[in-house]
Legacy VTK file of the C-alpha trace (Angstrom):
# vtk DataFile Version 3.0
C-alpha trace
ASCII
DATASET POLYDATA
POINTS 728 float
146.615 52.901 5.822
145.259 52.019 2.588
149.586 51.759 0.674
150.743 50.531 3.207
151.968 46.585 2.547
150.510 43.443 4.134
154.285 42.666 5.326
154.276 46.155 6.645
150.835 45.983 8.462
151.906 42.473 9.909
155.110 43.651 10.382
153.105 47.089 12.865
153.257 47.134 16.233
150.046 45.731 18.197
149.787 49.070 20.888
148.908 51.488 17.150
146.079 49.104 17.516
145.373 48.200 20.800
146.978 50.188 23.490
150.190 49.556 25.634
148.093 47.796 27.966
146.581 45.153 25.966
149.720 44.550 23.883
151.803 43.710 26.592
148.692 41.285 28.425
149.422 39.548 24.788
152.949 40.110 24.618
153.081 38.443 28.665
150.630 35.713 28.221
151.909 34.411 24.317
154.988 36.196 23.609
152.876 38.653 20.631
154.157 41.804 19.653
152.990 42.010 15.937
149.911 42.493 14.394
150.287 39.555 12.904
151.484 37.149 15.927
148.217 38.441 17.205
146.064 38.111 14.014
147.485 34.208 13.123
146.586 33.239 16.956
143.528 30.991 15.159
140.462 29.786 16.899
141.232 25.743 17.808
137.405 25.435 17.128
133.871 26.976 17.777
130.852 26.924 19.145
127.533 28.078 17.624
123.632 28.297 18.554
122.226 25.310 16.224
124.654 22.626 17.852
122.026 24.139 21.565
120.469 21.459 23.627
118.778 21.366 26.408
119.918 20.322 29.906
117.103 17.587 29.971
117.641 16.016 26.777
121.862 15.722 26.751
122.807 12.230 25.399
125.386 10.146 27.563
128.132 10.339 26.409
127.926 12.279 23.421
129.658 16.052 23.049
127.344 18.988 23.418
127.086 22.962 23.621
124.760 24.432 26.271
123.874 27.932 27.293
122.453 28.677 30.833
123.471 30.519 33.635
125.345 29.726 36.720
123.337 29.356 39.885
125.286 28.379 42.194
129.459 27.738 42.842
131.510 25.264 45.067
135.493 24.680 46.027
136.847 21.447 47.169
140.695 19.965 47.800
141.354 16.929 46.458
142.494 14.294 48.196
144.354 12.256 46.264
147.050 15.039 45.226
147.221 18.913 45.963
145.273 21.809 43.800
141.116 21.731 44.060
138.172 21.249 42.201
135.893 24.151 41.315
132.133 23.161 40.963
129.604 25.168 39.002
126.291 23.942 38.490
123.901 25.553 35.750
120.544 26.042 35.040
118.800 26.857 31.527
115.607 27.896 30.372
115.027 26.067 26.694
113.247 23.551 28.673
109.721 23.884 30.886
110.960 25.630 34.350
114.736 25.095 33.632
117.265 21.966 34.046
120.551 22.141 36.041
123.943 20.819 35.546
127.041 20.290 37.144
130.380 21.642 35.883
133.861 20.518 37.200
137.309 22.329 36.635
140.207 20.752 38.315
142.601 23.986 39.416
140.360 26.199 38.034
141.617 29.370 38.314
140.096 31.239 35.598
136.793 29.505 35.666
136.359 30.337 39.694
136.981 34.131 38.022
134.902 34.017 34.880
132.126 32.005 36.308
130.176 34.280 39.187
126.815 33.597 39.800
124.211 35.391 37.475
126.844 34.604 34.316
125.512 33.466 31.444
127.852 31.526 29.639
128.177 28.996 26.361
129.318 25.507 27.895
130.931 22.497 24.914
131.855 19.294 26.321
131.128 15.799 26.879
128.710 14.722 28.962
130.017 12.018 32.030
128.436 10.472 34.745
129.362 11.399 38.576
127.347 10.477 41.744
124.163 10.137 40.375
124.133 12.724 38.028
125.012 13.639 34.184
128.228 16.386 34.783
130.316 18.016 32.288
134.324 17.905 33.331
136.158 20.482 32.010
134.175 22.039 29.251
135.173 24.876 27.159
133.136 27.345 27.988
132.382 31.217 26.264
130.990 34.402 28.871
128.238 35.334 26.891
126.483 39.142 27.285
124.053 40.599 25.592
125.190 41.337 22.635
126.386 38.292 21.672
123.175 36.572 23.223
121.447 37.965 20.433
124.104 37.333 18.237
124.111 34.053 16.520
127.060 33.587 14.710
129.976 31.224 16.286
131.330 32.183 19.049
135.366 31.103 18.905
137.246 29.380 21.318
140.549 30.292 21.156
143.957 28.980 23.211
144.034 30.747 26.135
145.621 30.949 28.917
144.395 32.017 32.492
145.905 35.655 32.277
144.468 35.798 28.576
140.761 34.433 28.522
138.902 33.770 25.649
136.434 36.714 25.933
139.263 38.690 26.678
141.144 37.637 23.670
137.642 38.070 21.866
137.521 41.067 22.960
141.090 42.608 21.873
141.067 40.638 18.731
136.995 42.815 17.808
139.632 45.981 18.337
141.701 44.634 15.872
139.712 43.369 12.564
137.947 46.449 11.784
141.489 47.796 10.660
141.541 44.698 8.634
141.107 45.212 4.528
141.838 44.356 1.417
144.612 47.771 0.772
146.529 46.530 3.897
146.248 42.634 3.709
146.001 42.727 -0.065
146.183 39.142 -1.949
149.223 37.774 -3.303
148.408 34.272 -4.091
147.649 34.105 -8.371
144.145 34.866 -9.105
144.141 31.280 -10.764
145.302 29.566 -7.864
142.121 31.063 -5.784
139.852 30.544 -7.815
140.130 27.215 -8.724
139.707 26.187 -5.163
136.492 28.924 -4.927
139.364 30.451 -1.395
138.308 33.890 0.090
140.434 36.357 -1.079
143.734 36.791 2.138
141.742 40.056 4.453
138.296 38.387 4.232
139.848 34.919 4.962
141.465 36.572 8.179
137.707 38.112 8.945
136.139 34.655 8.419
138.589 33.065 10.534
137.948 34.702 13.352
134.197 36.045 13.018
132.892 33.902 10.684
129.594 34.054 9.947
129.285 30.595 9.298
130.816 28.167 10.940
130.850 26.577 7.263
133.388 30.181 6.285
135.858 29.387 8.818
136.622 25.820 7.868
136.846 26.904 4.569
139.555 30.182 5.480
141.054 27.766 7.915
142.101 25.538 4.738
143.007 28.690 2.149
145.220 29.625 5.910
147.184 26.183 4.992
146.979 25.906 1.155
149.306 29.219 1.454
151.472 28.134 3.821
151.816 24.924 1.630
151.910 27.187 -1.805
154.909 29.807 -0.425
156.841 26.432 1.709
156.680 24.461 -2.082
157.381 27.805 -4.054
160.420 28.016 -1.177
161.660 24.593 -2.301
161.510 25.070 -5.894
163.412 28.480 -5.992
165.812 26.773 -3.793
165.952 23.788 -5.994
166.067 26.443 -9.371
168.752 28.387 -7.465
171.429 25.278 -7.364
170.635 24.031 -10.344
172.598 27.328 -11.478
175.700 26.806 -9.436
178.664 24.752 -10.741
179.350 21.911 -10.006
182.488 19.524 -11.843
180.677 16.841 -14.209
181.367 13.435 -13.622
180.055 11.517 -16.448
180.802 7.552 -16.854
184.324 6.335 -17.873
184.262 3.303 -19.700
186.966 0.533 -18.850
188.126 2.013 -14.891
186.725 0.965 -11.564
183.015 1.159 -11.721
182.875 -1.599 -14.353
185.687 -3.361 -12.897
183.548 -3.453 -9.675
180.061 -4.727 -11.379
181.983 -6.736 -14.020
183.206 -8.899 -10.601
179.685 -8.696 -8.746
178.601 -12.201 -7.484
174.994 -11.528 -8.365
172.671 -9.126 -10.814
171.453 -6.372 -9.241
167.748 -5.297 -8.945
166.102 -3.781 -11.299
166.058 -0.557 -8.844
168.487 -0.800 -8.309
169.803 -0.430 -11.563
167.099 2.104 -12.454
167.792 4.548 -9.562
171.872 3.559 -10.861
170.760 5.471 -13.688
169.276 8.628 -12.243
172.019 9.086 -10.295
174.802 8.538 -13.094
172.863 11.323 -15.063
173.357 13.945 -12.411
176.660 13.849 -11.724
177.114 13.987 -15.356
175.822 17.224 -15.385
177.513 20.463 -14.345
175.545 21.815 -11.864
175.516 19.919 -8.398
173.469 16.818 -7.735
170.956 16.813 -4.755
168.879 13.110 -4.792
167.465 11.517 -1.445
167.691 7.749 -2.386
165.287 6.002 0.154
164.847 2.105 0.601
164.023 -0.500 3.497
166.895 -1.235 5.255
168.827 -4.277 3.455
167.758 -3.001 -0.312
171.007 -2.559 -1.435
171.336 1.678 -1.352
175.118 0.710 -0.497
175.825 -1.039 -3.515
174.080 2.077 -5.491
176.141 4.904 -3.649
179.335 2.724 -3.965
178.701 2.781 -7.970
178.589 6.352 -7.757
181.805 6.996 -5.742
183.018 5.003 -8.334
181.840 6.770 -11.285
182.746 10.127 -9.938
186.830 8.718 -8.853
187.127 7.313 -12.322
186.371 11.288 -13.191
189.315 12.451 -11.582
186.768 13.873 -7.769
187.018 12.296 -4.774
184.007 11.009 -2.442
183.270 11.148 1.011
180.877 8.930 3.157
179.643 10.352 5.771
177.964 8.325 8.928
176.629 8.891 12.339
177.996 6.548 14.297
181.420 5.269 15.035
180.347 1.983 14.490
178.775 2.558 11.536
181.297 4.302 9.945
183.681 1.407 10.437
181.224 -0.897 9.445
180.863 0.777 5.734
184.560 0.629 5.897
185.324 -3.485 6.355
182.010 -3.761 4.144
183.007 -1.345 1.522
186.446 -2.610 1.146
185.511 -6.579 0.826
183.633 -5.495 -1.941
185.654 -4.120 -3.975
188.322 -6.343 -2.961
191.780 -5.632 -4.999
190.547 -1.950 -6.479
190.722 -0.764 -2.915
194.469 -1.232 -3.390
195.329 1.945 -4.407
197.378 3.038 -7.851
198.542 6.316 -9.161
194.882 9.145 -8.095
192.214 7.856 -10.529
194.987 6.228 -13.043
196.024 2.594 -11.297
194.142 -0.873 -10.502
192.336 1.177 -7.746
191.991 3.515 -5.501
192.944 4.792 -2.153
189.763 3.652 0.958
190.510 5.514 4.559
188.255 5.672 7.571
188.724 8.823 9.437
186.644 8.800 12.874
187.657 11.046 16.281
188.960 7.587 17.739
191.852 6.620 15.348
195.199 7.067 16.418
197.678 9.843 15.802
199.318 7.703 13.031
196.342 5.947 11.564
194.831 9.851 11.516
197.599 10.915 10.017
197.934 8.554 7.217
194.791 9.442 6.629
194.906 12.704 6.024
197.729 12.759 3.911
196.091 10.536 1.714
192.788 12.531 1.147
195.177 15.639 0.659
197.205 13.780 -2.036
194.560 12.571 -4.227
195.659 9.107 -3.662
192.506 8.363 -0.927
189.526 8.714 -3.296
186.923 7.229 -0.891
186.743 8.547 2.982
184.029 7.152 5.315
184.015 8.747 8.220
182.312 10.792 11.042
181.900 14.319 11.998
185.720 13.980 11.957
185.664 14.145 8.562
184.453 17.681 9.264
187.569 18.822 11.101
189.730 22.169 9.387
192.761 19.242 9.159
190.763 17.329 6.807
191.788 18.904 3.055
190.278 17.129 0.152
192.529 17.235 -3.422
189.179 17.403 -5.111
186.113 16.886 -3.388
183.411 15.352 -5.891
180.727 13.743 -3.867
178.678 13.661 -0.404
177.217 10.661 0.515
175.540 11.492 3.997
173.643 7.725 5.489
170.667 7.909 7.845
170.121 11.840 6.748
168.514 12.666 9.792
171.004 12.259 12.276
173.269 15.389 11.552
172.752 18.955 11.604
172.454 20.689 8.359
175.546 22.914 9.836
177.402 19.570 9.897
176.407 18.502 6.297
177.380 22.904 5.063
180.658 22.364 6.463
181.439 19.028 4.721
180.126 20.444 1.532
182.498 23.708 2.063
185.478 21.461 1.484
184.914 21.397 -1.884
186.036 24.998 -3.024
183.913 27.298 -5.777
182.447 24.117 -7.219
179.534 22.526 -5.309
180.073 18.163 -4.786
177.416 16.302 -5.431
175.260 14.810 -2.516
173.355 11.929 -2.791
171.883 11.152 1.026
170.914 8.105 1.974
167.996 6.949 4.542
166.544 3.242 5.327
163.494 5.015 7.213
161.017 5.006 4.279
159.546 9.077 4.315
155.767 9.545 3.627
155.125 10.995 0.524
153.870 14.610 2.161
157.287 15.039 4.211
159.532 14.311 1.429
157.259 16.720 -0.431
157.361 19.453 2.818
160.901 18.774 4.004
163.247 17.128 1.003
161.431 19.309 -1.649
164.307 20.446 -3.163
165.819 16.996 -3.676
165.147 14.349 -5.939
163.841 11.577 -4.896
164.404 7.578 -5.594
163.450 4.784 -4.040
164.460 0.922 -4.076
161.530 -1.331 -3.019
162.477 -4.497 -4.083
164.603 -5.868 -1.723
167.468 -7.828 -3.527
167.009 -11.907 -4.069
168.466 -14.055 -0.881
166.156 -11.750 1.400
164.542 -14.082 3.729
161.495 -12.948 5.070
161.616 -12.300 8.762
158.155 -13.828 11.490
157.447 -10.965 13.864
155.603 -11.598 17.134
153.840 -10.314 20.138
155.359 -12.267 23.714
152.595 -10.773 26.841
155.212 -10.934 29.240
151.846 -11.185 31.852
151.482 -14.537 30.792
154.095 -16.974 32.065
154.276 -19.347 29.470
155.256 -16.933 27.022
158.104 -15.706 29.057
159.093 -19.070 29.686
158.822 -19.589 25.416
160.278 -15.916 24.850
164.250 -16.915 26.490
164.305 -20.767 25.032
163.831 -19.420 21.802
166.828 -17.901 22.429
168.324 -20.607 23.146
166.868 -23.020 20.286
168.308 -20.269 17.877
171.979 -20.162 19.759
171.889 -24.069 19.491
171.138 -23.548 15.735
174.864 -22.062 15.955
173.080 -18.598 15.023
172.934 -15.309 17.300
170.517 -13.713 19.056
170.192 -9.717 19.254
168.445 -8.083 22.340
167.734 -4.458 22.558
166.685 -2.873 25.592
165.265 0.565 25.827
167.794 1.677 28.332
171.253 1.359 29.439
171.081 0.759 33.191
168.601 1.497 36.026
168.490 4.315 38.107
169.875 4.326 41.712
166.164 2.782 43.318
165.700 0.491 40.773
169.573 -1.376 41.303
169.162 -4.778 42.443
165.295 -4.927 41.199
165.145 -8.067 38.482
162.494 -9.437 36.721
163.527 -12.602 36.702
161.693 -15.545 34.092
158.703 -15.645 36.877
158.883 -11.888 38.609
155.316 -9.958 38.246
156.413 -6.582 36.486
158.187 -4.158 38.420
157.104 -1.171 36.914
160.193 -0.531 35.519
161.043 -1.106 31.586
164.220 -3.704 31.486
167.666 -1.894 30.517
171.164 -3.455 29.008
172.566 -3.820 32.459
169.816 -5.708 34.184
168.984 -7.959 31.167
172.778 -9.144 30.837
172.688 -9.957 34.843
169.567 -11.496 34.129
170.495 -14.142 31.369
173.785 -14.586 32.618
172.443 -15.665 36.330
169.589 -18.408 34.252
170.794 -21.868 33.863
169.574 -22.535 30.778
171.867 -19.448 29.027
175.333 -21.455 31.116
177.674 -21.841 29.049
176.460 -19.184 26.574
178.577 -15.961 25.837
176.535 -12.783 26.651
178.075 -9.431 26.089
176.552 -5.907 26.057
176.839 -3.110 23.574
175.443 0.744 23.665
176.646 4.621 24.282
178.585 4.535 27.381
181.058 2.062 25.895
183.813 3.979 24.818
184.186 3.728 20.908
187.344 1.284 21.565
185.091 -1.203 23.316
182.151 -0.828 20.866
183.757 -1.452 17.802
185.429 -4.374 19.964
181.986 -5.930 21.133
181.113 -5.197 17.462
183.403 -6.997 15.550
183.153 -10.544 18.008
179.601 -10.324 17.420
180.378 -10.263 13.902
183.294 -12.909 14.313
180.913 -15.478 15.612
183.031 -15.225 19.728
179.488 -13.789 21.305
176.422 -15.822 20.971
173.672 -12.810 22.311
173.921 -9.241 22.086
172.380 -7.059 24.449
172.130 -3.529 23.236
170.357 -0.464 22.930
169.326 0.365 20.105
173.351 1.828 18.746
172.600 -1.341 16.474
169.256 0.372 14.423
171.572 1.283 11.829
173.247 -0.015 9.883
175.160 -3.290 12.029
175.179 -5.366 9.713
175.976 -9.403 10.888
174.238 -12.293 8.066
173.864 -15.289 11.055
171.973 -13.262 13.403
168.150 -14.474 12.769
166.649 -13.379 16.295
165.956 -10.215 17.996
164.094 -9.315 20.636
163.005 -6.154 21.717
161.900 -5.655 25.745
159.696 -3.424 26.715
158.803 -3.050 22.244
155.870 -0.218 23.506
158.559 2.266 24.288
159.882 2.241 20.651
158.373 3.872 17.858
156.758 2.009 14.653
159.927 3.338 12.578
162.442 2.305 14.930
161.260 -1.215 15.541
161.065 -1.691 11.541
164.312 -0.445 11.128
165.234 -2.911 14.677
163.934 -5.976 13.191
165.335 -5.250 9.721
169.205 -6.987 11.176
167.841 -10.554 11.483
167.008 -12.579 8.468
169.767 -10.602 6.420
172.345 -13.672 5.327
169.725 -15.956 3.845
168.428 -17.354 7.064
164.748 -16.641 7.854
164.677 -13.859 10.713
162.217 -13.390 13.836
161.501 -10.387 16.026
159.400 -10.922 18.880
158.869 -7.607 20.271
157.666 -8.298 24.682
155.524 -5.710 26.343
154.090 -6.160 29.918
150.725 -4.419 28.459
147.415 -5.330 28.513
146.476 -6.366 24.896
143.935 -4.059 24.097
146.254 -0.654 25.663
146.466 1.388 23.097
150.762 0.618 22.625
149.969 -2.815 21.871
147.485 -1.872 19.320
151.131 0.349 17.627
152.828 -3.495 17.665
150.071 -5.143 15.839
150.343 -2.860 13.100
153.829 -3.442 13.516
153.353 -7.246 13.278
150.503 -7.296 10.537
152.832 -6.122 7.690
156.721 -5.487 6.211
155.885 -2.799 3.889
158.392 -0.139 5.569
156.011 3.228 3.566
152.719 1.855 5.014
154.623 1.495 8.706
156.379 5.258 8.049
152.283 6.661 7.375
151.073 4.848 10.881
154.045 6.544 12.095
153.100 9.867 11.016
149.776 9.760 12.265
150.703 8.415 15.220
153.840 10.938 16.096
151.286 14.034 14.515
153.537 15.987 12.383
155.669 17.637 15.163
158.467 19.476 14.294
158.746 18.980 10.120
160.854 22.027 10.154
161.379 22.754 13.416
163.603 22.381 16.196
165.417 18.671 14.769
166.230 20.914 11.546
166.734 24.239 12.495
166.887 24.882 16.606
163.576 26.613 16.242
159.592 26.059 16.106
158.740 25.052 12.786
157.471 28.436 10.507
153.999 26.304 9.688
151.194 27.964 11.613
148.570 25.681 9.706
148.806 23.610 7.852
148.936 19.340 8.675
150.856 17.288 7.050
149.039 15.098 7.866
145.626 16.033 7.517
146.522 18.606 4.551
147.761 16.095 2.229
145.756 16.686 -1.145
146.319 20.890 -0.332
150.405 19.565 -0.067
149.967 18.203 -3.454
147.702 20.942 -4.755
150.507 23.606 -3.671
153.066 21.644 -5.587
151.390 21.407 -8.847
150.638 25.212 -8.900
153.695 25.766 -7.862
155.540 23.635 -10.850
152.880 25.067 -13.103
154.140 29.169 -12.013
158.367 28.069 -12.284
157.602 27.104 -16.086
156.382 30.559 -16.552
159.389 32.381 -17.482
157.748 35.784 -16.003
156.099 34.716 -13.075
158.664 37.292 -10.873
157.784 39.912 -13.008
153.933 39.489 -12.739
153.743 38.392 -9.407
155.740 40.605 -7.165
153.262 40.907 -4.059
154.190 36.707 -4.281
158.077 37.405 -4.400
157.996 39.860 -1.776
155.478 37.519 0.685
158.103 34.322 -0.141
160.702 36.656 0.833
158.902 37.167 4.151
157.666 34.278 4.931
160.084 31.920 6.302
161.608 33.464 9.430
165.737 33.193 10.030
165.785 29.277 11.201
163.851 28.170 8.232
165.229 30.308 5.312
168.825 28.671 7.285
167.503 25.152 6.869
166.635 25.474 3.527
169.648 27.155 2.256
171.855 24.303 3.915
169.648 21.317 3.739
LINES 1 729
728 0 1 2 3 4 5 6 7 8 9 10 11 12 13 14 15 16 17 18 19 20 21 22 23 24 25 26 27 28 29 30 31 32 33 34 35 36 37 38 39 40 41 42 43 44 45 46 47 48 49 50 51 52 53 54 55 56 57 58 59 60 61 62 63 64 65 66 67 68 69 70 71 72 73 74 75 76 77 78 79 80 81 82 83 84 85 86 87 88 89 90 91 92 93 94 95 96 97 98 99 100 101 102 103 104 105 106 107 108 109 110 111 112 113 114 115 116 117 118 119 120 121 122 123 124 125 126 127 128 129 130 131 132 133 134 135 136 137 138 139 140 141 142 143 144 145 146 147 148 149 150 151 152 153 154 155 156 157 158 159 160 161 162 163 164 165 166 167 168 169 170 171 172 173 174 175 176 177 178 179 180 181 182 183 184 185 186 187 188 189 190 191 192 193 194 195 196 197 198 199 200 201 202 203 204 205 206 207 208 209 210 211 212 213 214 215 216 217 218 219 220 221 222 223 224 225 226 227 228 229 230 231 232 233 234 235 236 237 238 239 240 241 242 243 244 245 246 247 248 249 250 251 252 253 254 255 256 257 258 259 260 261 262 263 264 265 266 267 268 269 270 271 272 273 274 275 276 277 278 279 280 281 282 283 284 285 286 287 288 289 290 291 292 293 294 295 296 297 298 299 300 301 302 303 304 305 306 307 308 309 310 311 312 313 314 315 316 317 318 319 320 321 322 323 324 325 326 327 328 329 330 331 332 333 334 335 336 337 338 339 340 341 342 343 344 345 346 347 348 349 350 351 352 353 354 355 356 357 358 359 360 361 362 363 364 365 366 367 368 369 370 371 372 373 374 375 376 377 378 379 380 381 382 383 384 385 386 387 388 389 390 391 392 393 394 395 396 397 398 399 400 401 402 403 404 405 406 407 408 409 410 411 412 413 414 415 416 417 418 419 420 421 422 423 424 425 426 427 428 429 430 431 432 433 434 435 436 437 438 439 440 441 442 443 444 445 446 447 448 449 450 451 452 453 454 455 456 457 458 459 460 461 462 463 464 465 466 467 468 469 470 471 472 473 474 475 476 477 478 479 480 481 482 483 484 485 486 487 488 489 490 491 492 493 494 495 496 497 498 499 500 501 502 503 504 505 506 507 508 509 510 511 512 513 514 515 516 517 518 519 520 521 522 523 524 525 526 527 528 529 530 531 532 533 534 535 536 537 538 539 540 541 542 543 544 545 546 547 548 549 550 551 552 553 554 555 556 557 558 559 560 561 562 563 564 565 566 567 568 569 570 571 572 573 574 575 576 577 578 579 580 581 582 583 584 585 586 587 588 589 590 591 592 593 594 595 596 597 598 599 600 601 602 603 604 605 606 607 608 609 610 611 612 613 614 615 616 617 618 619 620 621 622 623 624 625 626 627 628 629 630 631 632 633 634 635 636 637 638 639 640 641 642 643 644 645 646 647 648 649 650 651 652 653 654 655 656 657 658 659 660 661 662 663 664 665 666 667 668 669 670 671 672 673 674 675 676 677 678 679 680 681 682 683 684 685 686 687 688 689 690 691 692 693 694 695 696 697 698 699 700 701 702 703 704 705 706 707 708 709 710 711 712 713 714 715 716 717 718 719 720 721 722 723 724 725 726 727
């Protein structure tokens, strides 16, 4: 094994070290087939003798660890639901005469097998109170043999299953660990990087993670592996960015006296400092002969579209075309209307790149045949400089004369394959790419997911954006319910318009006909668009008020008709799902009512309230909930109520959701490759890794100096993550 690389060792079949029976059991329990699979099955916590508490001294409502012997077991069926409760009585010898303690396991199949009378085990859990005695409910436990009882080292507690309990995992890991060595798990992180953080070398880190001498060594090893993943991920992103920088693109510098300058001269307002600074960054990128890859983030209403339009006109002035990709037909149509309005006469095409203006076309899946034919002809001929559309732009029939810029609005709503398909239409030279999002991205997520994109941020809102007041409405209080509805009628009486957002479109069959009236107690259901529309229409105070519904089950023509009517002021109250979350811009809308607001995430709620207060009129957002004031979800709503800072809320949203699949299902279709790295807990590690990688990439010969690092980096990402990095 001395000459075997770590990649080869980690890819070795488990059967070579554990035998076929054990390896088959691990594959059945966890899907593991290789040494690497099993080595990365790390303990989720440890218990150690130093934590032990005598049963007689157990503190109530605290986490404790005890070593005790099973003296009695019993089993009884649960009354309220199917299943059984397995009860274990244990006694320790750490106090005079020994004290007893009860343990309860719900459907404790594994506990029933492991914890027989006479068994000695270490139990860890929170002390509770039941039927006049202390107990541990669903405790972690580790069955001890004589060797482990005499060994003072911490005992690892692994993620386990009924057929693969902790003790067996520890036994199997004990068979594998003696095979680990510096030869088959050599270090690949640069020595100076490792030394600056005093991390153990790789083979030693695996040993300390699974069989630590002291518990502090286990957590240092855990930090080393999290840093390793952060380092390799940042290296992959940096290398991807470097490769993009070597690919060809057509430079699109500013051209004096053309569309971009004329557009800016006719603007009825001054651009903000942020808009100008970001615009200069983008203009400089477009002037390079390699493709721009830039992420533009900014609050709802911060003026990202103006910045993008300036970039689009710069590309058109330089002889290219631009495609603006929107996630929905409603948003695509709104972009089309607002951009045509902003351009005015400049949206009337002359000769491509030379006339008074440029063609602007809309292409969506619902476009009529004649409209679609006209749009395709303008795109292919080059007469149309800006094409706005949905995924319909990806179709084989869409042929560009010279695609120079792709602008993607709300990037997270598109799959990587869709974006890649559009970029493939530009020929040998890649188009420049500008990704826009109104969802503020926490710094560590931006570094981890968008690490190969340069990031620009618009933080200041343009002048004229009115403040938005946000309030929680406790629906269980009848006075607040009445006030919620009267606020709607008040806004309408002032000539303003109202959004009402519901968590779902319709009620299930079992709930048909069960509607909440102003004075009803909560029915246990969440409010639907259908129920809310019917309820408002039946209330006397809403007589004569024009109410319409908007949701995804309407066809695209109906959706557009409703949105157009609302924009023209022909609808007073629009009852909708979150289809209006992104891009819908009606300046006369001043009130946003969100029913069952606890059903939405923090960033989503922030996006929704950004739909009001857009025309200089003060906005109000009312978040209704039937939950008690001290409920955890209401505390989340209080976070929304307390601040309008989208970046602060994005951090809170990340902390609430955990990191989920940062590189996972939404982007690549498979689970994330990250095993130890936490975007929340390891923010400092991510920034440290980024700084080390930046320094490494400045070394001209780093690949020759660190061949093992190149090898590991190439083998690290699974195919789906490689695809994500290549197409992002």
